[in-house]
DRENDREN-665128 format. One record per residue: chain; residue number from 1; x, y, z of N, C-alpha, C in turn. Coordinates in Angstrom, 1 decimal, padded with zeros to 4 digits. Layout:
  cadena  num   neast  nnorth     nup  caeast  canorth    caup   ceast  cnorth     cup
       A  NUM       X       Y       Z       X        Y       Z       X       Y       Z
...
//
This chain:
  cadena  num   neast  nnorth     nup  caeast  canorth    caup   ceast  cnorth     cup
       A    1  -022.5  -010.9  -010.2  -023.3   -010.4  -009.1  -024.3  -009.4  -009.7
       A    2  -025.6  -009.7  -009.5  -026.6   -008.8  -010.1  -026.7  -007.5  -009.3
       A    3  -027.5  -006.6  -009.9  -027.7   -005.3  -009.2  -028.4  -005.5  -007.9
       A    4  -029.4  -006.4  -007.9  -030.1   -006.6  -006.6  -029.2  -007.2  -005.6
       A    5  -028.3  -008.1  -006.0  -027.3   -008.7  -005.0  -026.4  -007.6  -004.5
       A    6  -026.0  -006.7  -005.3  -025.1   -005.6  -004.9  -025.9  -004.7  -003.9
       A    7  -027.1  -004.4  -004.3  -027.9   -003.6  -003.4  -028.1  -004.3  -002.0
       A    8  -028.3  -005.5  -002.0  -028.5   -006.3  -000.8  -027.2  -006.3   000.0
       A    9  -026.1  -006.5  -000.6  -024.8   -006.5   000.0  -024.5  -005.1   000.7
       A   10  -024.7  -004.1  -000.1  -024.5   -002.7   000.4  -025.4  -002.4   001.6
       A   11  -026.7  -002.8   001.5  -027.6   -002.5   002.5  -027.2  -003.3   003.8
       A   12  -026.9  -004.6   003.6  -026.5   -005.4   004.7  -025.2  -004.9   005.5
       A   13  -024.4  -004.2   004.7  -023.2   -003.7   005.3  -023.3  -002.2   005.7
       A   14  -024.5  -001.6   005.5  -024.7   -000.2   005.9  -024.0   000.8   005.1
       A   15  -023.9   000.6   003.8  -023.2    001.5   002.9  -024.1   002.8   002.7
       A   16  -023.4   003.9   002.5  -024.1    005.1   002.2  -024.7   005.0   000.7
       A   17  -025.8   005.8   000.5  -026.4    005.7  -000.8  -025.4   006.2  -001.9
       A   18  -024.6   007.2  -001.6  -023.7    007.7  -002.7  -022.6   006.6  -003.1
       A   19  -022.2   005.8  -002.1  -021.3    004.7  -002.5  -022.0   003.7  -003.4
       A   20  -023.2   003.3  -003.0  -023.9    002.3  -003.8  -024.2   002.9  -005.2
       A   21  -024.6   004.1  -005.3  -024.9    004.8  -006.6  -023.7   004.8  -007.5
       A   22  -022.6   005.1  -006.9  -021.3    005.2  -007.6  -021.0   003.8  -008.2
       A   23  -021.1   002.8  -007.3  -020.8    001.4  -007.7  -021.8   000.9  -008.8
       A   24  -023.0   001.2  -008.6  -024.0    000.8  -009.6  -023.9   001.5  -011.0
       A   25  -023.2   002.7  -010.9  -022.9    003.4  -012.1  -021.8   002.9  -013.0
       A   26  -021.1   001.9  -012.5  -020.0    001.3  -013.3  -020.6   000.4  -014.4
       A   27  -019.8   000.1  -015.4  -020.2   -000.9  -016.4  -020.5  -002.2  -015.7
       A   28  -021.4  -003.0  -016.2  -021.9   -004.2  -015.6  -020.7  -005.2  -015.2
       A   29  -019.8  -005.4  -016.1  -018.7   -006.3  -015.9  -017.8  -005.8  -014.8
       A   30  -017.5  -004.5  -014.7  -016.7   -003.9  -013.7  -017.4  -004.0  -012.3
       A   31  -018.7  -003.6  -012.3  -019.5   -003.7  -011.1  -019.6  -005.1  -010.5
       A   32  -019.8  -006.1  -011.4  -019.9   -007.5  -011.0  -018.5  -008.0  -010.5
       A   33  -017.5  -007.6  -011.1  -016.1   -008.1  -010.7  -015.8  -007.6  -009.3
       A   34  -016.1  -006.3  -009.0  -015.9   -005.8  -007.7  -016.9  -006.4  -006.7
       A   35  -018.1  -006.7  -007.1  -019.1   -007.3  -006.3  -018.6  -008.7  -005.8
       A   36  -018.1  -009.4  -006.7  -017.6   -010.8  -006.4  -016.5  -010.7  -005.3
       A   37  -015.5  -009.8  -005.6  -014.4   -009.6  -004.6  -014.9  -009.1  -003.3
       A   38  -015.8  -008.1  -003.3  -016.3   -007.5  -002.1  -017.1  -008.5  -001.2
       A   39  -018.0  -009.3  -001.9  -018.8   -010.2  -001.1  -018.0  -011.4  -000.6
       A   40  -017.0  -011.8  -001.4  -016.1   -012.9  -001.0  -015.3  -012.6   000.2
       A   41  -014.9  -011.3   000.3  -014.0   -010.9   001.4  -014.7  -010.1   002.4
       A   42  -016.0  -009.9   002.2  -016.8   -009.1   003.2  -016.1  -007.7   003.4
       A   43  -015.9  -007.0   002.3  -015.2   -005.7   002.3  -016.1  -004.7   002.8
       A   44  -015.7  -003.9   003.8  -016.5   -002.8   004.3  -016.5  -001.6   003.4
       A   45  -017.3  -000.6   003.7  -017.5    000.6   002.8  -016.2   001.4   002.7
       A   46  -015.5   001.7   003.7  -014.3    002.5   003.6  -013.2   001.9   002.8
       A   47  -013.0   000.6   003.0  -012.0   -000.1   002.1  -012.5  -000.2   000.7
       A   48  -013.8  -000.4   000.5  -014.3   -000.5  -000.8  -014.2   000.9  -001.6
       A   49  -014.4   002.0  -000.9  -014.3    003.3  -001.5  -012.8   003.6  -001.9
       A   50  -011.9   003.2  -001.0  -010.5    003.4  -001.4  -010.2   002.6  -002.7
       A   51  -010.6   001.3  -002.7  -010.4    000.5  -003.9  -011.0   001.0  -005.1
       A   52  -012.2   001.5  -005.0  -012.9    002.1  -006.1  -012.2   003.3  -006.7
       A   53  -011.7   004.2  -005.8  -010.9    005.3  -006.2  -009.7   004.9  -007.0
       A   54  -008.9   004.0  -006.5  -007.7    003.5  -007.1  -008.0   002.8  -008.4
       A   55  -009.1   002.0  -008.4  -009.4    001.2  -009.6  -009.9   002.2  -010.7
       A   56  -010.7   003.2  -010.4  -011.2    004.1  -011.4  -010.0   004.9  -012.0
       A   57  -009.1   005.4  -011.1  -007.9    006.2  -011.6  -007.0   005.3  -012.4
       A   58  -006.7   004.1  -012.0  -005.8    003.2  -012.7  -006.4   002.8  -014.1
       A   59  -007.7   002.5  -014.1  -008.4    002.1  -015.3  -008.4   003.3  -016.3
       A   60  -008.6   004.5  -015.8  -008.6    005.6  -016.7  -007.2   005.9  -017.3
       A   61  -006.2   005.9  -016.4  -004.9    006.2  -016.9  -004.4   005.1  -017.8
       A   62  -004.6   003.8  -017.6  -004.1    002.7  -018.4  -005.0   002.3  -019.5
       A   63  -006.2   003.0  -019.6  -007.1    002.6  -020.7  -007.5   001.2  -020.6
       A   64  -007.9   000.8  -019.3  -008.2   -000.6  -019.1  -009.6  -000.7  -018.4
       A   65  -010.1  -001.8  -018.3  -011.4   -002.0  -017.6  -011.1  -002.5  -016.2
       A   66  -011.9  -002.0  -015.3  -011.7   -002.4  -013.9  -011.8  -003.9  -013.7
       A   67  -012.7  -004.5  -014.5  -012.8   -006.0  -014.4  -011.5  -006.7  -014.8
       A   68  -010.8  -006.1  -015.8  -009.5   -006.6  -016.2  -008.4  -006.5  -015.1
       A   69  -008.4  -005.4  -014.4  -007.5   -005.2  -013.3  -007.8  -006.2  -012.2
       A   70  -009.1  -006.4  -011.9  -009.5   -007.3  -010.8  -009.3  -008.7  -011.2
       A   71  -009.1  -009.0  -012.5  -008.9   -010.4  -013.0  -007.5  -010.8  -013.1
       A   72  -006.6  -009.9  -012.7  -005.1   -010.2  -012.8  -004.8  -011.3  -011.9
       A   73  -003.7  -012.0  -012.2  -003.2   -013.1  -011.4  -002.8  -012.6  -010.0
       A   74  -002.3  -011.4  -009.8  -001.9   -010.9  -008.5  -003.1  -010.8  -007.6
       A   75  -004.2  -010.3  -008.1  -005.4   -010.1  -007.3  -006.0  -011.5  -007.0
       A   76  -006.0  -012.3  -008.0  -006.6   -013.7  -007.8  -005.8  -014.4  -006.8
       A   77  -004.5  -014.4  -006.9  -003.6   -015.1  -005.9  -003.8  -014.6  -004.5
       A   78  -003.9  -013.3  -004.4  -004.1   -012.7  -003.0  -005.5  -013.1  -002.5
       A   79  -006.5  -013.0  -003.3  -007.9   -013.3  -002.8  -008.1  -014.8  -002.5
       A   80  -007.3  -015.7  -003.0  -007.5   -017.1  -002.8  -006.4  -017.7  -001.9
       A   81  -005.4  -016.9  -001.5  -004.3   -017.5  -000.7  -004.8  -018.1   000.6
       A   82  -004.7  -019.4   000.8  -005.2   -020.1   002.0  -004.4  -019.7   003.2
       A   83  -003.2  -019.2   003.1  -002.4   -018.8   004.2  -002.8  -017.5   004.9
       A   84  -003.6  -016.8   004.2  -004.0   -015.4   004.6  -005.5  -015.4   005.2
       A   85  -005.7  -014.7   006.2  -007.0   -014.5   006.7  -007.7  -013.4   005.9
       A   86  -009.0  -013.3   006.1  -009.8   -012.3   005.3  -009.2  -010.9   005.4
       A   87  -008.9  -010.4   006.6  -008.4   -009.1   006.8  -007.0  -008.9   006.1
       A   88  -006.2  -009.9   006.2  -004.9   -009.8   005.5  -005.0  -009.8   004.0
       A   89  -006.0  -010.5   003.5  -006.3   -010.5   002.0  -006.7  -009.1   001.6
       A   90  -007.6  -008.5   002.3  -008.1   -007.2   002.0  -007.0  -006.2   002.0
       A   91  -006.2  -006.3   003.1  -005.0   -005.3   003.2  -004.1  -005.5   002.1
       A   92  -003.7  -006.7   001.7  -002.8   -006.9   000.6  -003.3  -006.5  -000.7
       A   93  -004.6  -006.8  -001.0  -005.2   -006.4  -002.2  -005.2  -004.9  -002.3
       A   94  -005.6  -004.2  -001.2  -005.6   -002.8  -001.2  -004.2  -002.2  -001.5
       A   95  -003.2  -002.8  -000.9  -001.8   -002.3  -001.1  -001.4  -002.5  -002.6
       A   96  -001.8  -003.7  -003.1  -001.5   -003.9  -004.5  -002.2  -002.9  -005.4
       A   97  -003.4  -002.6  -005.2  -004.2   -001.6  -006.0  -003.6  -000.2  -005.8
       A   98  -003.1   000.1  -004.5  -002.5    001.4  -004.3  -001.2   001.6  -005.1
       A   99  -000.4   000.5  -005.1   000.8    000.5  -005.8   000.6   000.6  -007.3
       A  100  -000.5   000.0  -007.8  -000.8    000.2  -009.2  -001.2   001.6  -009.5
       A  101  -001.9   002.2  -008.6  -002.4    003.6  -008.8  -001.3   004.6  -008.7
       A  102  -000.3   004.3  -007.8   000.7    005.3  -007.6   002.1   004.6  -007.8
       A  103   002.4   004.3  -009.0   003.7    003.5  -009.3   005.0   004.3  -008.9
       A  104   005.0   005.6  -009.1   006.2    006.4  -008.7   006.4   006.4  -007.2
       A  105   005.3   006.6  -006.5   005.3    006.5  -005.0   005.8   005.1  -004.6
       A  106   005.3   004.1  -005.2   005.7    002.7  -004.8   007.1   002.5  -005.1
       A  107   007.6   003.0  -006.2   009.0    002.9  -006.6   009.9   003.6  -005.5
       A  108   009.5   004.8  -005.2   010.2    005.6  -004.1   010.3   004.8  -002.8
       A  109   009.1   004.3  -002.4   009.0    003.5  -001.2   010.0   002.3  -001.2
       A  110   010.0   001.6  -002.4   010.9    000.5  -002.5   012.4   000.9  -002.4
       A  111   012.7   002.1  -003.1   014.1    002.6  -003.0   014.5   002.9  -001.6
       A  112   013.6   003.5  -000.9   013.9    003.9   000.5   014.1   002.6   001.3
       A  113   013.2   001.6   001.2   013.4    000.4   001.9   014.7  -000.3   001.6
       A  114   015.1  -000.3   000.3   016.3   -000.9  -000.1   017.5  -000.2   000.6
       A  115   017.5   001.1   000.6   018.6    001.8   001.3   018.6   001.6   002.8
       A  116   017.4   001.5   003.4   017.3    001.3   004.8   017.9  -000.1   005.1
       A  117   017.6  -001.1   004.3   018.2   -002.4   004.5   019.7  -002.4   004.3
       A  118   020.1  -001.6   003.3   021.6   -001.5   003.1   022.4  -000.9   004.2
       A  119   021.7  -000.2   005.1   022.3    000.3   006.3   022.8  -000.8   007.2
       A  120   022.2  -002.0   007.1   022.5   -003.2   007.9   022.5  -002.9   009.4
       A  121   021.4  -002.2   009.8   021.3   -002.0   011.2   020.9  -003.3   011.9
       A  122   021.3  -003.3   013.2   021.0   -004.5   014.0   019.5  -004.5   014.3
       A  123   019.0  -005.7   014.6   017.6   -005.9   014.8   016.9  -005.0   015.9
       A  124   017.7  -004.6   016.8   017.1   -003.8   017.9   016.8  -002.3   017.4
       A  125   017.3  -002.0   016.2   017.0   -000.7   015.6   016.0  -000.9   014.4
       A  126   014.9  -000.3   014.5   013.9   -000.4   013.4   013.7   001.0   012.8
       A  127   013.9   001.0   011.5   013.7    002.3   010.8   012.6   002.1   009.8
       A  128   011.6   003.0   009.7   010.5    002.9   008.8   010.1   004.3   008.3
       A  129   009.2   004.3   007.3   008.7    005.6   006.8   007.1   005.4   006.9
       A  130   006.4   006.6   007.1   005.0    006.5   007.2   004.4   006.1   005.8
       A  131   003.2   005.5   005.9   002.5    005.1   004.6   002.4   006.3   003.7
       A  132   002.6   006.1   002.4   002.5    007.2   001.5   003.6   008.2   001.6
       A  133   004.6   008.0   002.5   005.7    008.9   002.7   005.2   010.2   003.3
       A  134   004.0   010.2   003.9   003.5    011.4   004.5   004.4   012.1   005.5
       A  135   004.5   013.3   005.3   005.3    014.1   006.3   006.8   014.1   006.0
       A  136   007.3   013.2   005.1   008.7    013.2   004.7   009.6   012.9   005.9
       A  137   009.1   012.1   006.8   009.9    011.8   008.0   010.3   010.4   008.1
       A  138   011.4   010.2   008.7   011.9    008.8   009.0   011.6   008.5   010.4
       A  139   011.1   007.3   010.6   010.8    006.9   012.0   011.8   005.9   012.5
       A  140   012.5   006.2   013.6   013.5    005.3   014.1   013.1   004.9   015.5
       A  141   013.1   003.6   015.7   012.7    003.0   017.0   013.7   002.0   017.5
       A  142   014.0   002.1   018.7   015.0    001.1   019.3   014.7   000.9   020.7
       A  143   015.3  -000.2   021.3   015.1   -000.5   022.7   016.5  -000.7   023.3
       A  144   016.6  -000.3   024.5   017.9   -000.5   025.2   017.5  -000.9   026.7
       A  145   018.4  -001.7   027.2   018.2   -002.2   028.6   019.2  -001.6   029.6
       A  146   020.1  -000.8   029.1   021.1   -000.1   029.9   021.7   001.1   029.2
       A  147   022.3   001.9   030.0   023.0    003.1   029.4   024.1   002.7   028.4
       A  148   024.8   001.6   028.7   025.8    001.1   027.8   025.2   000.7   026.5
       A  149   024.1  -000.1   026.6   023.4   -000.5   025.4   022.9   000.7   024.6
       A  150   022.4   001.7   025.3   021.9    002.9   024.6   023.1   003.6   023.9
       A  151   024.2   003.7   024.5   025.4    004.3   023.9   025.8   003.5   022.6
       A  152   025.8   002.2   022.7   026.1    001.3   021.6   025.2   001.6   020.4
       A  153   023.9   001.6   020.7   022.9    001.8   019.7   023.0   003.2   019.1
       A  154   023.2   004.2   019.9   023.4    005.6   019.4   024.7   005.6   018.5
       A  155   025.7   004.9   018.8   026.9    004.9   018.0   026.6   004.2   016.6
       A  156   025.8   003.1   016.6   025.4    002.5   015.4   024.5   003.4   014.5
       A  157   023.6   004.2   015.2   022.8    005.1   014.5   023.6   006.2   013.9
       A  158   024.6   006.7   014.6   025.5    007.8   014.1   026.3   007.3   012.9
       A  159   026.8   006.1   013.0   027.5    005.5   011.9   026.7   005.4   010.7
       A  160   025.4   005.0   010.9   024.5    004.8   009.7   024.2   006.2   009.1
       A  161   024.0   007.2   010.0   023.7    008.6   009.5   024.9   009.2   008.8
       A  162   026.1   008.7   009.0   027.3    009.2   008.3   027.6   008.6   007.0
       A  163   026.8   007.6   006.7   027.0    006.9   005.4   026.3   007.8   004.3
       A  164   026.7   007.4   003.0   026.1    008.2   001.9   024.6   007.8   001.7
       A  165   024.2   006.7   002.3   022.8    006.2   002.2   021.8   007.1   002.9
       A  166   022.2   007.7   004.1   021.3    008.5   004.9   020.8   009.7   004.1
       A  167   021.7   010.5   003.6   021.2    011.7   002.8   020.3   011.2   001.6
       A  168   020.6   010.1   001.0   019.8    009.6  -000.1   018.4   009.3   000.3
       A  169   018.3   008.7   001.5   017.0    008.4   002.1   016.2   009.6   002.3
       A  170   016.8   010.7   002.9   016.1    011.9   003.1   015.8   012.7   001.8
       A  171   016.6   012.5   000.8   016.4    013.2  -000.5   015.2   012.5  -001.1
       A  172   015.1   011.1  -001.0   014.0    010.4  -001.6   012.7   010.8  -000.8
       A  173   012.7   010.9   000.5   011.6    011.4   001.2   011.1   012.8   000.8
       A  174   012.1   013.6   000.5   011.7    015.0   000.1   011.4   015.1  -001.3
       A  175   011.6   014.1  -002.1   011.4    014.1  -003.5   012.4   014.9  -004.3
       A  176   013.6   015.0  -003.7   014.7    015.7  -004.4   015.8   014.9  -004.9
       A  177   015.7   013.6  -004.7   016.8    012.7  -005.0   017.0   012.5  -006.5
       A  178   018.1   012.7  -007.0   018.5    012.5  -008.4   019.5   011.4  -008.5
       A  179   019.3   010.4  -009.4   020.3    009.4  -009.5   021.5   010.0  -010.1
       A  180   022.7   009.6  -009.6   023.9    010.2  -010.1   024.2   009.5  -011.5
       A  181   024.6   010.4  -012.4   024.9    009.9  -013.7   026.0   008.9  -013.7
       A  182   025.8   007.8  -014.4   026.8    006.8  -014.5   027.8   007.1  -015.6
       A  183   029.0   006.9  -015.4   030.0    007.2  -016.4   030.3   005.9  -017.3
//
């Protein structure tokens, strides 16, 4: 994608000058690789800036080129997956780039999800954590159609809270969890 094509794309999408200047300041191969992805998926400025932040940080940390990161099989597979709509492709590519940029956070999120699944809660109880583990809080959602059902769900939640997994989840959220040494 040429500089003039990038300028036209940015102008057509109403990008701020600082975003365009930043993008054009990249090496040609990096600039063009992002341009191809952006134009193919019609990525808006806010999503593009997030991607640029994570790409720059990851490339710097890993001593890689942005074009190399964007050329990975994972990005290629996501951007061409016929089962996904444009918005889902952008969302999944962003999530992949975020996980590349923040591998320890991604690992912690995965560990929390694994422990939540290990609680084996019934489908009427949904447990989740906020994106990026912000606030260090666990979100619990459930539905009940009667007082009896509410008591049953409360009992299941209490039983889950009394397992060794519950404190581990909160320690992971707080960043204080230490793997127990294996003998």
